C-alpha positions as CSV (number, residue, x, y, z in Angstrom):
1,M,207.6,-17.9,-15.5
2,R,209.9,-15.4,-17.3
3,A,207.3,-12.6,-17.0
4,F,206.8,-13.5,-13.3
5,L,210.6,-13.3,-12.7
6,L,210.9,-10.0,-14.6
7,S,208.1,-8.5,-12.5
8,C,209.7,-9.7,-9.3
9,L,213.1,-8.1,-10.2
10,C,211.5,-4.8,-10.9
11,L,210.4,-4.6,-7.3
12,F,213.9,-4.8,-5.8
13,L,216.4,-3.8,-8.4
14,L,217.0,-0.1,-8.4
15,P,219.8,1.2,-10.6
16,L,222.6,3.2,-9.1
17,H,222.1,5.5,-12.1
18,A,220.5,4.9,-15.5
19,A,223.1,6.2,-17.9
20,L,225.2,4.7,-20.7
21,P,228.9,4.2,-20.1
22,E,231.2,6.8,-21.6
23,A,233.8,4.1,-22.4
24,R,233.2,2.5,-25.8
25,R,235.4,-0.6,-25.7
26,I,234.1,-2.9,-23.0
27,L,235.7,-6.2,-21.9
28,F,233.8,-8.9,-20.0
29,L,235.9,-11.3,-17.9
30,G,234.7,-14.3,-16.0
31,D,234.5,-18.1,-15.8
32,S,232.4,-20.6,-17.8
33,I,229.2,-18.6,-17.0
34,T,230.6,-15.6,-18.7
35,Y,232.0,-17.7,-21.5
36,G,228.5,-19.2,-22.1
37,G,227.8,-15.5,-22.6
38,T,224.0,-15.3,-22.7
39,Y,223.9,-12.4,-20.2
40,V,226.5,-10.6,-22.2
41,Q,224.5,-11.1,-25.4
42,I,221.3,-9.8,-23.8
43,I,223.1,-6.7,-22.7
44,E,224.8,-5.9,-26.1
45,A,221.6,-6.7,-28.0
46,A,219.7,-4.2,-25.8
47,L,222.4,-1.6,-26.4
48,V,222.2,-2.0,-30.1
49,A,218.4,-2.0,-30.2
50,Q,218.0,1.2,-28.2
51,H,221.1,3.0,-29.3
52,P,222.0,1.8,-32.8
53,G,224.0,4.9,-33.5
54,E,226.3,4.4,-30.5
55,R,229.3,2.3,-31.4
56,Y,230.1,0.1,-28.4
57,E,232.5,-2.8,-28.8
58,I,231.6,-5.6,-26.4
59,L,234.3,-8.3,-26.0
60,N,233.7,-11.4,-24.0
61,L,236.9,-13.2,-22.8
62,G,235.3,-15.4,-20.2
63,L,237.2,-18.7,-19.7
64,S,235.7,-22.0,-18.4
65,S,237.0,-23.2,-15.0
66,E,238.9,-20.0,-14.3
67,T,239.4,-18.2,-11.0
68,V,240.6,-14.8,-10.0
69,S,242.1,-16.2,-6.7
70,G,244.5,-18.6,-8.4
71,L,243.1,-21.5,-6.4
72,S,242.3,-25.0,-7.7
73,E,241.0,-28.0,-5.9
74,E,242.9,-31.3,-5.8
75,G,242.1,-33.5,-8.8
76,H,240.2,-30.8,-10.7
77,A,238.8,-32.2,-14.0
78,G,239.7,-35.7,-12.9
79,G,243.3,-34.6,-12.4
80,K,243.6,-33.5,-16.1
81,F,244.5,-29.9,-15.4
82,P,244.3,-27.3,-12.6
83,R,241.9,-24.4,-12.8
84,P,243.2,-21.6,-15.0
85,D,244.3,-18.5,-13.2
86,L,243.1,-15.2,-14.7
87,H,246.4,-13.6,-13.8
88,E,248.3,-16.0,-16.1
89,R,246.7,-14.3,-19.1
90,L,245.5,-11.0,-17.9
91,D,248.5,-8.9,-19.1
92,R,248.1,-10.3,-22.6
93,I,244.4,-9.7,-22.6
94,L,244.7,-6.1,-21.6
95,A,247.6,-5.4,-24.0
96,K,245.8,-6.9,-27.0
97,T,242.2,-5.9,-26.4
98,K,243.0,-2.4,-25.0
99,P,239.7,-2.0,-23.1
100,E,238.4,1.2,-21.7
101,F,236.0,-0.5,-19.4
102,V,236.2,-4.0,-17.8
103,I,233.3,-5.9,-16.3
104,A,234.4,-8.8,-14.1
105,C,232.2,-11.6,-12.7
106,Y,234.2,-14.1,-10.6
107,G,233.6,-16.1,-7.5
108,M,231.8,-19.3,-8.6
109,N,235.0,-21.3,-8.9
110,D,237.1,-19.3,-6.4
111,G,235.9,-21.1,-3.3
112,I,236.7,-24.4,-5.1
113,Y,233.3,-25.7,-3.9
114,Y,234.6,-26.1,-0.3
115,P,233.1,-24.4,2.9
116,L,234.1,-20.8,3.6
117,S,237.6,-20.4,4.9
118,P,239.7,-17.3,5.7
119,E,242.5,-18.5,3.5
120,R,240.3,-18.9,0.4
121,M,238.5,-15.6,1.2
122,K,241.8,-13.8,1.3
123,A,243.0,-15.3,-2.0
124,Y,239.7,-14.1,-3.6
125,Q,240.2,-10.6,-2.2
126,E,243.8,-10.4,-3.2
127,G,243.0,-11.6,-6.6
128,M,240.3,-9.0,-7.1
129,K,242.6,-6.2,-5.9
130,K,245.3,-7.4,-8.2
131,L,242.8,-7.4,-11.1
132,R,241.8,-3.8,-10.3
133,E,245.4,-2.7,-10.1
134,K,246.2,-4.1,-13.6
135,V,243.1,-2.7,-15.1
136,A,243.9,0.7,-13.7
137,A,247.4,0.5,-15.0
138,A,246.1,-0.2,-18.4
139,G,244.1,3.0,-18.3
140,A,240.7,1.4,-17.9
141,T,237.9,1.4,-15.4
142,I,236.4,-1.7,-13.8
143,L,232.9,-2.7,-12.6
144,H,232.4,-5.9,-10.6
145,L,229.4,-8.2,-10.7
146,T,228.9,-10.3,-7.6
147,P,229.0,-14.1,-8.4
148,P,225.8,-15.9,-9.4
149,V,224.1,-18.3,-7.0
150,F,225.0,-21.9,-6.4
151,D,221.9,-24.1,-6.1
152,P,222.2,-27.5,-4.4
153,L,218.5,-28.4,-5.0
154,P,218.8,-30.0,-8.5
155,I,222.0,-31.9,-7.5
156,Q,221.0,-33.1,-4.0
157,A,222.4,-36.5,-4.5
158,R,225.9,-35.1,-5.4
159,V,226.5,-32.5,-2.7
160,L,228.4,-33.2,0.5
161,P,227.8,-32.0,4.1
162,A,229.9,-29.7,6.2
163,G,232.8,-31.0,8.3
164,L,234.7,-33.0,5.8
165,K,238.4,-32.7,5.1
166,D,238.1,-32.9,1.3
167,Y,235.3,-32.1,-1.1
168,P,235.6,-34.1,-4.3
169,Q,232.0,-33.0,-4.9
170,P,230.5,-29.6,-4.0
171,Y,229.8,-28.6,-0.5
172,A,226.0,-28.4,0.0
173,G,226.2,-25.0,1.6
174,Y,228.5,-23.5,-1.1
175,D,226.2,-20.6,-1.8
176,E,227.1,-19.3,1.7
177,V,230.6,-18.9,0.3
178,L,229.3,-17.0,-2.7
179,A,227.1,-14.8,-0.6
180,A,230.1,-13.9,1.6
181,Y,232.2,-13.1,-1.5
182,A,229.3,-11.0,-2.8
183,Q,228.9,-9.2,0.5
184,W,232.6,-8.3,0.6
185,L,232.4,-6.9,-2.9
186,L,229.4,-4.8,-2.0
187,E,231.2,-3.4,1.0
188,Q,233.9,-2.2,-1.3
189,R,231.5,0.4,-2.7
190,N,232.5,2.4,0.4
191,A,236.0,2.5,-1.1
192,G,234.7,3.7,-4.5
193,W,234.4,0.4,-6.2
194,Q,231.7,0.0,-8.8
195,V,229.7,-3.2,-7.9
196,L,226.4,-4.5,-9.1
197,D,224.7,-7.3,-7.1
198,V,224.0,-10.3,-9.4
199,H,224.0,-12.7,-6.5
200,G,221.3,-10.8,-4.6
201,A,219.2,-10.5,-7.7
202,M,219.4,-14.2,-8.4
203,A,218.8,-15.3,-4.8
204,K,215.7,-13.1,-4.5
205,A,214.3,-14.2,-7.9
206,L,214.9,-17.8,-7.0
207,A,213.1,-17.4,-3.6
208,E,210.1,-15.7,-5.3
209,A,209.9,-18.4,-8.0
210,R,210.0,-21.1,-5.4
211,K,206.9,-19.7,-3.7
212,K,205.0,-20.9,-6.8
213,D,207.1,-23.9,-7.6
214,P,209.3,-25.4,-4.8
215,A,211.3,-27.4,-7.4
216,F,212.2,-24.3,-9.5
217,S,215.8,-23.8,-10.4
218,F,217.9,-21.7,-12.7
219,C,220.7,-24.3,-12.9
220,K,220.3,-28.0,-13.7
221,D,223.8,-28.7,-12.5
222,G,223.6,-26.2,-9.6
223,I,226.2,-23.9,-11.2
224,H,225.4,-22.8,-14.8
225,P,222.3,-20.7,-15.2
226,N,219.8,-21.4,-18.0
227,A,218.5,-18.6,-20.2
228,D,216.2,-17.3,-17.5
229,G,219.1,-17.3,-15.0
230,H,221.2,-15.3,-17.5
231,L,218.4,-12.8,-17.9
232,V,218.4,-12.3,-14.1
233,M,222.2,-11.9,-14.2
234,A,221.8,-9.3,-16.9
235,R,219.2,-7.2,-15.1
236,P,221.4,-5.2,-12.7
237,L,223.5,-4.0,-15.6
238,L,220.5,-3.4,-17.8
239,E,218.9,-1.3,-15.1
240,H,222.2,0.5,-14.5
241,W,222.4,1.5,-18.1
242,G,218.7,2.2,-18.6
243,L,218.2,-0.7,-21.1
244,K,214.9,-2.5,-21.7
245,V,214.2,-6.1,-22.6
246,T,211.2,-8.4,-23.0
247,P,210.4,-11.1,-20.5
248,D,212.4,-13.6,-22.7
249,G,215.5,-11.4,-22.7
250,K,215.2,-10.1,-26.2
251,P,215.5,-6.3,-26.9
252,D,212.2,-4.4,-26.5
253,H,212.0,-3.7,-30.2
254,A,209.9,-4.9,-33.1
255,S,212.9,-6.8,-34.5
256,G,214.2,-7.8,-31.1
257,S,214.6,-11.5,-31.8
258,A,216.5,-10.9,-35.0
259,I,218.7,-8.3,-33.3
260,F,219.5,-10.8,-30.5
261,E,220.3,-13.6,-32.9
262,A,222.7,-11.5,-34.9
263,I,224.5,-10.3,-31.8
264,Q,224.6,-13.9,-30.4
265,R,226.3,-15.1,-33.6
266,K,228.7,-12.2,-33.5
267,Q,229.6,-12.8,-29.9
268,N,230.2,-16.5,-30.4
269,L,232.5,-15.7,-33.3
270,L,234.5,-13.1,-31.4
271,K,234.9,-14.8,-28.1
272,D,236.6,-17.9,-29.5
273,A,238.7,-15.8,-31.8
274,W,239.9,-13.6,-29.0
275,L,240.6,-16.5,-26.6
276,T,242.7,-18.0,-29.3
277,E,244.4,-14.7,-30.1
278,T,245.3,-13.9,-26.4
279,G,246.1,-17.5,-25.4
280,H,245.3,-19.5,-22.2
281,K,246.1,-22.7,-20.5
282,R,242.6,-24.3,-20.4
283,P,242.5,-27.5,-22.5
284,G,239.4,-28.4,-24.5
285,V,238.4,-24.8,-25.5
286,K,237.2,-24.5,-29.1
287,A,239.7,-22.8,-31.3
288,G,238.5,-19.6,-32.9
289,L,238.8,-18.3,-36.4
290,P,241.9,-16.0,-37.1
291,L,241.0,-12.7,-35.5
292,P,240.8,-10.7,-38.7
293,E,238.4,-13.1,-40.3
294,A,236.3,-13.3,-37.2
295,E,236.2,-9.5,-37.0
296,K,235.1,-9.2,-40.6
297,Q,232.2,-11.6,-40.1
298,A,231.3,-9.9,-36.8
299,A,231.2,-6.5,-38.5
300,E,228.7,-7.8,-41.0
301,L,226.5,-9.2,-38.2
302,D,226.8,-6.0,-36.2
303,A,225.8,-4.0,-39.2
304,K,222.8,-6.3,-39.7
305,A,221.7,-5.8,-36.1
306,R,222.0,-2.1,-36.3
307,D,220.1,-2.0,-39.6
308,L,217.3,-4.0,-37.9
309,A,217.3,-1.6,-35.0
310,L,217.0,1.3,-37.4
311,G,214.2,-0.4,-39.3
312,K,216.4,-0.8,-42.4
313,T,216.0,-3.9,-44.6
314,A,217.1,-4.8,-48.1
315,A,213.5,-5.2,-49.3
316,G,211.6,-2.6,-47.3
317,L,209.1,-5.2,-46.4
318,P,206.7,-4.9,-43.5
319,G,206.0,-7.2,-40.5
320,T,208.1,-8.7,-37.8
321,V,211.7,-9.7,-38.5
322,S,213.6,-12.7,-37.3
323,D,216.8,-14.5,-38.2
324,W,216.6,-17.5,-40.7
325,N,220.0,-19.1,-41.2
326,G,221.7,-15.7,-41.1
327,Y,219.2,-13.9,-43.2
328,A,216.3,-11.6,-42.2
329,K,212.9,-13.2,-42.4
330,H,209.9,-11.0,-42.6
331,E,206.5,-12.2,-41.5
332,F,203.3,-10.3,-42.5
333,V,199.8,-11.0,-43.6
334,V,198.4,-10.9,-47.2
335,D,194.8,-11.9,-48.0
336,G,194.3,-13.1,-44.4
337,K,197.3,-15.5,-44.5
338,V,200.7,-15.3,-42.9
339,V,203.6,-14.8,-45.4
340,S,207.3,-15.4,-44.8
341,V,209.8,-13.7,-47.0
342,V,213.6,-14.3,-46.4
343,V,215.7,-11.4,-47.8
344,P,219.1,-11.8,-49.4
345,K,222.0,-9.6,-48.3
346,E,222.4,-8.4,-51.9
347,V,219.3,-8.5,-54.2
348,A,220.0,-9.9,-57.6
349,K,219.1,-8.0,-60.7
350,G,215.4,-8.3,-61.5
351,K,214.6,-9.3,-57.9
352,P,214.1,-13.0,-58.5
353,W,212.4,-15.2,-55.9
354,V,211.6,-18.8,-55.1
355,W,208.1,-19.7,-53.9
356,H,207.5,-22.7,-51.7
357,G,204.3,-24.7,-51.9
358,E,204.7,-26.4,-48.6
359,F,207.3,-27.4,-45.9
360,F,209.3,-24.2,-46.0
361,G,212.6,-24.7,-44.1
362,H,212.8,-28.4,-44.7
363,K,216.1,-29.3,-46.4
364,P,217.1,-25.6,-46.7
365,A,220.4,-26.0,-48.5
366,P,219.1,-24.9,-51.9
367,D,217.4,-21.9,-50.4
368,I,220.5,-20.8,-48.5
369,A,222.5,-21.1,-51.7
370,L,220.0,-19.1,-53.7
371,L,219.9,-16.4,-51.0
372,G,223.6,-16.1,-51.5
373,K,222.9,-15.5,-55.2
374,G,220.4,-12.7,-54.5
375,Y,217.1,-14.6,-54.5
376,H,214.2,-14.0,-52.1
377,I,212.6,-17.1,-50.5
378,V,208.8,-16.9,-50.1
379,Y,206.2,-19.0,-48.4
380,M,202.5,-18.5,-47.7
381,K,200.8,-20.5,-44.9
382,V,197.9,-22.1,-46.6
383,Q,198.5,-25.5,-45.3
384,D,195.6,-28.0,-45.4
385,M,194.4,-26.4,-48.6
386,L,196.1,-28.9,-50.9
387,G,196.5,-26.5,-53.9
388,S,192.7,-26.2,-54.2
389,P,191.0,-23.3,-55.9
390,P,190.8,-21.3,-52.7
391,A,194.6,-21.8,-52.2
392,V,195.2,-20.6,-55.7
393,K,193.2,-17.4,-55.0
394,H,195.4,-16.7,-51.9
395,W,198.5,-17.2,-54.1
396,N,197.2,-14.9,-56.7
397,A,196.8,-12.2,-54.0
398,L,200.4,-12.7,-52.8
399,H,201.9,-12.6,-56.3
400,E,200.1,-9.4,-57.0
401,E,201.3,-7.9,-53.7
402,L,205.0,-8.9,-54.1
403,T,205.3,-8.0,-57.8
404,G,203.1,-4.9,-57.6
405,R,204.0,-3.2,-54.3
406,Y,207.5,-4.5,-53.8
407,G,208.8,-4.9,-57.3
408,F,209.5,-8.7,-57.2
409,S,210.1,-10.5,-60.5
410,K,206.8,-11.3,-62.4
411,K,208.0,-14.9,-62.8
412,P,209.0,-16.7,-59.6
413,S,210.5,-20.2,-59.5
414,L,208.2,-22.6,-57.8
415,V,209.3,-25.3,-55.3
416,G,206.9,-28.2,-54.6
417,L,207.9,-30.8,-52.0
418,S,205.5,-33.6,-51.6
419,R,201.9,-32.2,-51.3
420,G,203.5,-28.8,-52.2
421,G,203.4,-30.1,-55.8
422,L,199.6,-29.6,-55.8
423,Y,200.0,-25.9,-54.9
424,C,202.8,-25.2,-57.4
425,Y,201.3,-27.0,-60.4
426,N,197.7,-25.8,-59.9
427,W,198.8,-22.2,-59.4
428,A,201.1,-22.5,-62.4
429,A,198.3,-24.0,-64.6
430,A,196.2,-21.0,-63.6
431,N,199.1,-18.5,-64.3
432,P,201.3,-20.2,-66.9
433,D,202.8,-16.8,-68.0
434,K,204.0,-16.0,-64.5
435,V,206.3,-19.0,-63.8
436,S,210.0,-19.2,-64.5
437,C,210.4,-22.9,-63.7
438,I,209.2,-25.6,-61.3
439,Y,211.4,-27.8,-59.1
440,A,209.3,-30.6,-57.6
441,D,210.6,-33.1,-55.0
442,A,208.6,-36.4,-54.6
443,P,205.6,-34.3,-55.6
444,V,201.9,-35.0,-55.4
445,C,200.7,-34.5,-59.0
446,D,197.4,-36.4,-58.8
447,F,195.2,-36.3,-55.7
448,K,193.8,-39.7,-56.7
449,S,197.2,-41.2,-56.0
450,W,197.7,-39.3,-52.7
451,P,195.7,-38.7,-50.6
452,G,193.2,-40.8,-52.5
453,G,195.2,-44.0,-52.4
454,K,193.3,-45.2,-55.5
455,G,196.4,-46.7,-57.0
456,K,199.6,-48.1,-55.5
457,G,199.9,-45.7,-52.6
458,K,198.8,-46.0,-49.0
459,G,196.5,-43.1,-49.2
460,D,195.4,-40.7,-46.4
461,P,191.6,-40.7,-45.5
462,K,191.8,-37.5,-43.6
463,N,193.3,-35.5,-46.4
464,W,191.1,-37.3,-49.0
465,A,188.1,-35.9,-47.0
466,L,189.7,-32.5,-47.4
467,V,190.0,-33.0,-51.2
468,L,186.2,-33.6,-51.4
469,K,185.5,-30.6,-49.2
470,L,187.9,-28.1,-50.8
471,W,186.9,-28.9,-54.4
472,G,183.2,-29.3,-53.5
473,F,182.9,-32.9,-54.8
474,K,179.7,-34.7,-53.8
475,D,181.4,-38.1,-53.7
476,D,184.5,-40.1,-54.6
477,A,183.3,-40.8,-58.1
478,E,183.0,-37.1,-58.9
479,A,186.6,-36.5,-57.6
480,M,187.9,-39.4,-59.6
481,A,186.4,-38.1,-62.8
482,A,187.6,-34.5,-62.3
483,Q,190.3,-33.2,-64.6
484,V,191.8,-30.7,-62.1
485,N,195.1,-32.3,-61.2
486,P,198.6,-31.3,-62.3
487,V,198.7,-34.3,-64.6
488,D,195.6,-33.0,-66.3
489,Q,196.8,-29.4,-66.8
490,L,200.2,-29.6,-68.5
491,A,199.4,-28.3,-71.9
492,V,199.4,-24.6,-70.9
493,L,202.8,-25.0,-69.2
494,A,204.3,-26.7,-72.2
495,K,202.9,-24.0,-74.4
496,N,204.6,-21.3,-72.2
497,G,207.9,-23.2,-72.2
498,V,208.0,-23.8,-68.4
499,P,210.9,-26.1,-67.6
500,L,210.5,-28.8,-64.9
501,L,212.8,-30.6,-62.6
502,H,211.7,-33.6,-60.6
503,V,213.7,-35.3,-57.9
504,Y,212.1,-38.6,-56.6
505,G,212.8,-41.9,-55.0
506,D,211.8,-45.0,-57.0
507,A,210.7,-46.9,-53.9
508,D,208.2,-44.2,-52.8
509,D,205.1,-46.0,-51.5
510,V,203.5,-42.8,-50.1
511,V,203.5,-40.8,-53.4
512,P,204.3,-43.5,-55.9
513,W,206.6,-42.0,-58.5
514,D,205.0,-43.6,-61.6
515,E,201.5,-42.3,-60.7
516,N,202.9,-38.8,-60.2
517,T,206.3,-37.8,-61.5
518,G,206.2,-40.6,-64.1
519,M,202.8,-39.5,-65.4
520,I,204.0,-35.8,-65.6
521,A,207.2,-36.8,-67.5
522,E,205.3,-39.0,-70.0
523,R,202.7,-36.4,-70.8
524,Y,204.9,-33.3,-70.7
525,K,207.4,-34.8,-73.1
526,A,204.5,-35.7,-75.4
527,L,203.4,-32.1,-75.3
528,G,206.9,-30.9,-76.2
529,G,207.8,-29.7,-72.8
530,S,211.2,-29.8,-71.1
531,I,211.6,-32.0,-68.0
532,T,214.7,-33.2,-66.1
533,L,214.4,-36.2,-63.9
534,I,216.8,-37.1,-61.0
535,V,216.0,-40.5,-59.6
536,K,217.2,-41.7,-56.2
537,P,217.4,-45.5,-56.5
538,G,215.9,-47.4,-53.6
539,V,214.7,-44.3,-51.8
540,G,211.2,-43.9,-50.5
541,H,209.3,-40.7,-49.9
542,H,211.9,-39.5,-47.5
543,P,214.5,-38.0,-47.4
544,H,213.7,-35.1,-49.7
545,G,216.4,-33.2,-51.6
546,L,219.9,-34.2,-52.7
547,E,223.0,-34.5,-50.7
548,D,224.6,-32.1,-53.2
549,S,221.9,-29.5,-54.0
550,S,223.9,-28.0,-56.9
551,P,221.7,-29.5,-59.6
552,I,218.6,-27.9,-58.0
553,V,220.3,-24.5,-57.6
554,D,221.8,-24.6,-61.1
555,F,218.4,-25.5,-62.6
556,I,216.6,-22.5,-60.9
557,V,219.4,-20.1,-61.8
558,K,219.5,-21.2,-65.4
559,H,215.8,-20.8,-65.9
560,T,215.2,-17.6,-63.9
561,R,213.4,-15.3,-66.2
């Protein structure tokens, strides 16, 4: 649907001119739709992606419920507060933000969801003129966006017909009001106003979409657009400035998703901080960070977005880039398998890394902490291979690639959650001189226990069939007799001094601890190996990890070699 909408827009949206603004400090003003901010984020992310060397400052000070007309319906917000009036805070905003260019999108709230009336139209017009006068007095230029559409279709049970005295719920034909506001704004072009037609773009896109799906809507509540609606809102300005985006609204760039995510986080930080800094009378708005702190964090996110746009990364790794908990995640292919590498902002000496056997991203607290300490986080998608010899070969290829081509440490720390234990221990047994340590969490250490279910555990017939296939066993008896499990291959790890940490629940009936962790501990200690055990009394196979992941992080940092 997004691709369809984008193609429709291209048919009727012609830019007045496709040139970047000369002004560098740009302020967006508007109501809750602007405060939501997706269309602003789309525009800034596209600016950064296409022009990373151009230093634009995009500030969003949209405020929920606000009007430019100063009007408010009786009993707004259940009588808790009247609608905020932009002019109550406008002088403070202009004085503190010192914009060079203002983009204003008002109208949705200005008709207070009643039918069109000359009085309300005049209040809207006078409010807009007053806004222009104050912006000009502050030495800035203003561009108007016509209001978005109001869509009664998804809220048919709530809208009210024409002819009533009061409208405690929206008038069914309220979009006629917004269309009239939009038309008046567009007519002001004759007086030299800069106006882009958001309302027309959304109305046409909505009509085209409903030819295919009569129930289609951008707004579940009739008012606030979803991501597709925000993309349509952004299109007139994108076209106006010659900016390109993909059908899902991300910058048309190899790292478009990561650039957008960084800008989104930056914008969300700054808008709350600036709203708090400039003040307003709207209750219930989230308090922002102190402005200096927000600006510091925003600068880091901005630098990250620009580095992504320029193709710069800390690791110089290939592939597509996206955001993972505030860090750049690269995805590329090694030995026919997709690899994910999350890059720290500052790489620790020796380029240490943590290698996940399975379930990368589950319970990420230790990984996030280790990224903060300069570790890379690595995962190879070899799921459904259960640490078998073919999986070990793929891991060998990845180790060679990361340590040879990209200079990663020769000895990663291995993390094996659940079945990930088979991957980590079997690779470590084949490469005992290439392992710093192993952290295992409720790990599978003997496929007879899981998925075999030959002891206390429930077993898993589907994965047991995979064991037979992957190892090439002719029957259950051959698999039961094979000495190829982690519990059978500990001597080489003890000889190479590989320290182990196991976290487990003593009520685990999926991967029974005594058949897995317990067996490892008994045998490893007998071999002179070092193993630390952290038991979670009464806990089953889930949840993994610890509420305080410090022991896990400390263990890996201590034993990084």
